[in-house]
C-alpha positions in Angstrom: -5.1 -2.5 -16.5 -4.3 1.2 -16.4 -0.8 2.6 -16.1 -1.5 3.8 -12.6 -3.1 0.6 -11.6 -0.1 -1.3 -13.0 2.2 0.8 -10.9 0.2 0.2 -7.7 0.2 -3.5 -8.4 4.0 -3.5 -8.9 4.6 -1.6 -5.7 2.2 -3.9 -3.7 3.8 -7.0 -5.2 7.2 -5.8 -4.2 6.1 -5.8 -0.5 4.2 -9.1 -0.4 6.1 -11.5 -2.6 9.3 -12.2 -4.5 9.1 -11.7 -8.3 9.0 -14.8 -10.5 12.2 -15.2 -12.4 12.5 -16.2 -16.0 15.5 -17.1 -18.2 15.8 -15.8 -21.7 14.3 -19.0 -23.2 11.2 -18.7 -21.1 10.9 -15.0 -22.0 11.0 -16.0 -25.7 8.3 -18.6 -25.1 6.0 -16.0 -23.6 6.6 -13.5 -26.4 6.8 -15.6 -29.5 3.1 -16.2 -30.0 2.4 -12.4 -30.3 5.8 -11.6 -31.8 7.1 -14.5 -33.9 10.2 -12.6 -35.1 11.5 -12.0 -31.6 14.9 -13.6 -30.9 17.5 -13.8 -28.1 19.7 -11.5 -30.2 16.9 -8.9 -30.4 16.4 -9.0 -26.6 20.2 -8.6 -26.1 20.1 -5.6 -28.5 17.3 -4.0 -26.5 19.3 -4.5 -23.3 22.4 -2.9 -24.9 20.2 0.1 -25.8 19.0 0.4 -22.2 15.3 -0.5 -22.9 15.3 -3.4 -20.6 17.9 -4.3 -17.9 17.6 -7.9 -16.6 19.4 -8.8 -13.4 22.4 -11.2 -13.7 23.4 -14.3 -11.7 27.0 -14.5 -10.4 27.7 -16.6 -13.5 26.4 -13.9 -15.8 23.0 -15.4 -16.8 20.2 -13.0 -17.4 17.2 -13.1 -15.0 13.9 -11.5 -16.2 10.8 -10.6 -14.2 7.2 -10.1 -15.3 8.0 -6.4 -15.4 10.8 -6.9 -17.8 8.5 -9.0 -20.1 5.9 -6.2 -20.0 8.6 -3.7 -21.1 9.6 -6.0 -24.0 6.0 -6.3 -25.1 5.6 -2.5 -25.1 8.8 -2.1 -27.2 7.9 -4.9 -29.6 4.4 -3.6 -30.1 5.5 0.0 -30.8 8.1 -1.3 -33.3 5.9 -3.7 -35.0 2.7 -1.6 -35.3 4.0 1.9 -35.4 7.7 1.5 -36.7 8.9 3.9 -34.0 12.6 4.4 -33.5 14.1 3.1 -30.4 15.0 6.6 -29.1 11.3 7.5 -29.0 10.4 4.3 -27.3 13.1 4.8 -24.8 11.7 8.3 -24.1 8.3 6.7 -23.3 9.9 4.2 -21.0 11.9 6.8 -19.2 8.7 8.8 -18.6 7.1 5.8 -17.0 10.3 5.1 -14.9 10.1 8.6 -13.6 6.6 8.1 -12.4 4.8 9.9 -15.3 3.0 8.6 -18.3 4.2 8.3 -21.9 3.1 11.4 -23.7 2.1 11.5 -27.4 1.7 7.7 -27.7 0.5 6.9 -31.2 -3.2 6.3 -31.7 -4.2 2.7 -31.1 -1.7 2.0 -28.5 -3.5 0.9 -25.4 -2.3 2.1 -22.0 -2.7 -1.4 -20.8 0.4 -2.5 -22.7 2.5 0.2 -21.0 5.0 -1.5 -18.6 5.0 -1.2 -14.9 7.3 1.4 -13.3 10.7 -0.2 -12.5 12.1 -0.2 -9.0 14.7 2.2 -7.8 17.6 -0.2 -8.4 16.6 -0.9 -12.0 16.0 2.8 -12.7 19.5 3.5 -11.4 20.9 0.8 -13.8 19.1 2.3 -16.7 20.5 5.7 -15.9 23.9 4.3 -15.5 24.0 3.0 -19.1 24.0 6.6 -20.4 26.9 7.7 -18.2 30.2 8.9 -19.6 33.5 7.8 -18.1 36.6 9.9 -17.5 39.9 8.2 -18.1 40.4 7.8 -14.4 37.0 6.1 -14.0 37.9 3.9 -17.0 41.1 2.8 -15.4 39.4 2.3 -12.0 36.4 0.2 -13.3 38.4 -1.8 -15.8 41.4 -2.6 -13.6 43.7 -1.5 -16.4 46.9 0.4 -15.6 47.6 3.9 -16.9 50.2 2.5 -19.3 47.7 -0.1 -20.6 45.0 2.5 -21.2 47.4 4.7 -23.0 48.5 1.8 -25.2 44.9 0.9 -26.0 44.3 4.5 -27.1 47.5 4.6 -29.1 46.7 1.4 -31.0 43.2 2.5 -31.6 41.5 -0.2 -29.6 39.6 2.4 -27.6 38.9 6.1 -28.2 37.3 8.9 -26.3 35.0 11.7 -27.2 35.7 15.1 -25.7 37.7 13.3 -23.0 35.1 10.7 -22.1 34.7 7.0 -22.8 31.6 4.9 -23.1 30.6 1.4 -22.0 32.1 -0.2 -25.1 35.5 1.3 -24.3 35.1 -0.1 -20.7 34.4 -3.6 -22.0 37.4 -3.4 -24.3 39.6 -2.2 -21.4 38.4 -4.9 -19.1 39.0 -7.6 -21.7 42.5 -6.3 -22.5 43.4 -6.0 -18.8 42.5 -9.7 -18.4 44.4 -10.7 -21.5 47.5 -8.8 -20.3 47.6 -11.2 -17.4 48.2 -13.9 -20.1 51.0 -11.9 -21.7 48.9 -10.5 -24.5 49.7 -6.8 -25.0 47.8 -4.2 -27.0 50.2 -4.6 -29.9 49.2 -8.2 -30.1 45.5 -7.3 -30.2 45.5 -5.0 -33.2 44.3 -7.8 -35.5 41.0 -7.8 -33.4 40.4 -4.2 -34.4 41.1 -4.9 -38.0 38.8 -7.9 -37.9 36.1 -5.8 -36.2 36.3 -3.2 -39.0 36.0 -5.9 -41.6 33.0 -7.4 -39.8 31.4 -4.0 -39.6 31.9 -3.6 -43.3 29.9 -6.9 -43.9 27.2 -5.8 -41.5 27.0 -2.3 -43.2 26.5 -3.9 -46.6 23.9 -6.3 -45.3 21.7 -3.5 -43.8 22.4 -0.8 -46.5 19.0 -1.2 -48.1 17.4 -0.1 -44.9 19.9 2.6 -44.1 19.5 4.2 -47.5 15.8 4.9 -46.8 16.7 7.5 -44.2 13.4 7.5 -42.3 13.5 6.9 -38.6 11.7 3.6 -38.7 14.1 2.1 -41.2 17.0 3.4 -39.3 15.8 1.7 -36.2 15.2 -1.6 -38.1 18.7 -1.3 -39.6 20.3 -0.9 -36.2 18.4 -4.0 -34.9 19.4 -6.0 -37.9 23.0 -4.9 -37.6 23.0 -6.1 -34.0 21.6 -9.5 -34.9 24.0 -10.0 -37.8 26.9 -9.0 -35.5 25.8 -11.6 -32.9 25.7 -14.3 -35.6 29.2 -13.3 -36.8 30.5 -13.5 -33.2 28.9 -17.0 -32.8 30.6 -18.1 -36.0 34.0 -16.7 -34.9 33.6 -18.4 -31.5 32.7 -21.7 -33.1 35.7 -21.6 -35.5 38.2 -20.8 -32.7 36.7 -23.4 -30.3 37.0 -25.9 -33.1 40.8 -25.2 -33.4 41.1 -25.4 -29.6 39.3 -28.7 -29.5 41.8 -30.2 -32.0 44.6 -29.4 -29.5 43.5 -32.3 -27.4 43.2 -34.7 -30.4 
């Protein structure tokens, strides 16, 4: 199917029927035959980078459509076969989302694997991931008070660049605002920053062979590997803490 034909089909489908919804396990099942190395961590990494934006249920579970799966196939194929950095792949996707076609696609990449154009809501979500937050927006969206935000900055839990904050700072502020309701203040949370820095050191050492190559493809693979290792570290941390909590009832 051509890129234009895929778009027409996507638009037509939006009028006549509801999209089929898949969970992340079902997405992996569809992709694993062609891309055996794909993992849930890799898909979450792509989501963080704004390459795919699944919808969420009220409980926070990801919901994917066929269009999302096509986007993932496009990304995985370009990475596997052409070692393209994610920034270049994102440029291709943004061109499609704007209604154009990906320019300068490497030889051998069929237009049939180009994903369908996303709908207006999804395009807005993708654009939103690149936004910068002022300190007032950070406070408003996180629910953190002015005093709490100032304390988070003072203790190094969040930091701005040229007066703006990113989505990571927003997530930290939201979490700290919720923890404050339990009596945990920023000064109590400094060990988390120290632990994060130690974890980053472990991740950095693990991916250093890729980072040292300096070419764009290696840099992209290093970032992907770093994300996957980080997810595994978080899983380990959660399991260890939950183990201690479980023993409280014994």
